[in-house]
C-alpha positions in Angstrom: 36.9 11.1 -0.5 37.7 8.6 2.3 35.6 5.6 2.8 36.0 2.0 4.4 37.6 -0.8 2.3 35.4 -3.5 1.3 36.2 -7.0 -0.3 35.5 -5.5 -3.9 38.5 -3.1 -3.4 41.0 -5.9 -2.8 42.5 -5.9 -6.4 42.9 -2.1 -6.1 44.6 -2.3 -2.7 47.0 -5.0 -4.1 48.0 -2.6 -7.1 48.4 0.3 -4.7 50.6 -1.8 -2.4 52.8 -3.2 -5.1 53.3 0.2 -6.8 53.9 2.0 -3.6 56.3 -0.4 -2.5 58.3 -0.5 -5.7 58.4 3.2 -5.7 59.5 3.6 -2.1 61.8 0.7 -1.7 63.3 -0.4 -5.0 66.7 1.1 -4.3 66.9 -0.8 -0.9 65.1 -4.1 -1.3 65.3 -6.4 -4.4 62.3 -6.4 -6.6 61.8 -10.0 -6.3 61.8 -9.7 -2.5 59.1 -6.9 -2.7 57.0 -9.0 -5.0 57.0 -12.1 -3.0 56.3 -10.1 0.1 53.3 -8.3 -1.5 51.9 -11.5 -2.9 52.0 -13.2 0.3 51.0 -10.3 2.7 48.4 -8.8 0.2 46.9 -12.0 -0.9 43.1 -12.0 -1.3 43.0 -14.2 1.8 45.3 -11.9 3.9 43.3 -8.8 3.0 40.1 -10.3 3.9 41.4 -11.4 7.3 43.0 -7.9 7.5 39.2 -6.4 6.9 38.0 -8.5 9.8 40.7 -7.5 12.3 41.7 -4.1 11.4 40.1 -0.9 9.9 41.1 -0.1 6.3 40.3 3.1 4.8 40.7 4.1 1.2 41.4 7.5 -0.5 39.5 8.1 -3.8 40.5 10.7 -6.4 37.8 13.0 -8.0 37.0 10.1 -10.6 36.4 8.0 -7.4 39.5 5.9 -8.4 41.4 4.3 -5.4 44.9 6.1 -5.0 45.8 5.1 -1.5 44.8 3.5 1.7 45.6 3.3 5.5 45.1 0.6 7.8 44.9 0.5 11.7 44.3 -1.7 14.6 41.4 -1.3 17.0 42.1 0.4 20.4 43.7 -2.4 22.6 43.3 -3.0 26.3 46.2 -0.5 27.0 44.4 2.1 25.0 46.9 1.9 21.9 46.3 1.7 18.4 48.9 1.1 15.5 48.9 2.5 12.0 49.8 -0.8 10.1 50.1 0.8 6.7 49.8 4.1 4.8 50.5 3.7 1.1 49.7 5.9 -2.0 50.1 5.7 -5.8 53.3 7.7 -6.4 51.2 10.0 -8.7 49.1 11.0 -5.7 51.8 11.7 -3.1 51.7 14.8 -1.0 48.3 15.8 -2.6 46.6 15.8 0.7 45.2 12.3 0.5 47.5 11.2 3.4 46.5 13.9 5.5 42.9 13.0 4.9 43.2 9.3 5.4 45.1 10.0 8.8 42.5 12.5 9.9 39.7 10.1 9.2 41.5 7.4 11.3 42.4 9.6 14.1 38.5 10.6 14.2 37.6 7.2 15.2 40.5 6.7 17.8 39.6 9.8 20.2 39.6 7.2 23.1 42.9 5.9 22.5 45.8 6.8 24.8 48.1 7.0 21.8 48.7 5.8 18.2 51.9 4.1 17.1 53.4 3.8 13.8 56.5 2.1 12.5 58.4 3.4 9.6 61.5 2.2 7.5 64.5 4.5 7.8 64.7 4.8 4.3 61.0 6.2 3.8 61.7 9.9 4.2 58.4 10.9 2.8 56.6 9.1 5.5 58.9 10.1 8.3 58.2 13.7 7.4 54.6 13.1 7.1 54.3 11.7 10.5 56.6 14.4 12.1 54.4 17.2 10.6 51.3 15.5 11.9 52.5 15.7 15.5 54.0 12.2 16.0 57.2 12.1 18.1 60.3 9.8 17.5 60.5 7.1 20.3 63.2 4.6 19.0 65.3 3.0 16.1 66.0 -0.6 15.9 67.2 -3.1 13.5 65.1 -6.1 12.2 65.0 -8.5 9.6 62.6 -8.0 6.7 62.3 -11.1 4.4 66.0 -11.9 5.4 67.4 -8.3 4.7 68.5 -6.2 7.6 66.3 -2.9 7.7 66.2 0.0 10.4 62.9 0.7 11.8 61.8 3.9 13.5 59.0 3.9 16.0 56.8 7.1 16.3 53.8 7.8 18.7 51.1 10.3 18.8 49.4 11.0 22.2 45.8 11.3 21.8 44.3 11.4 25.4 45.8 12.0 28.9 44.4 9.7 31.4 44.4 10.9 35.0 47.0 9.0 37.3 45.5 7.5 40.3 
């Protein structure tokens, strides 16, 4: 089941984020850097702000336990939206929850020109997922994440084709 995140889900999202980040990036980013980033970025206050500014969808398993989430921005003036996060508990990866979350998000973005996503080069699972969903590679660039150099990959998915005038 997919539903919108509420304030009551903050602790679950914090746990999913920390577990997913540790699972995905522990070989490339030191544990203390991950924990500091999660504590700051996924604090109660920051998640409340995120709920005000973005859409956050939660995936629930058969027992209605949260197992993953996806956040994305509203369509901007240029007709673009961005998937800002897609994290799953490692035990629920590749079980269809990612597909259901993205499908639910895309259903609300039918008026967008395109949807963008930025993926860490070391996250092969997410790269494969977005490629299978029809996203196209745009570019790769280096940036600093918490003082650590990382390579980020930009993907895009065209949604609508507007007539040129």
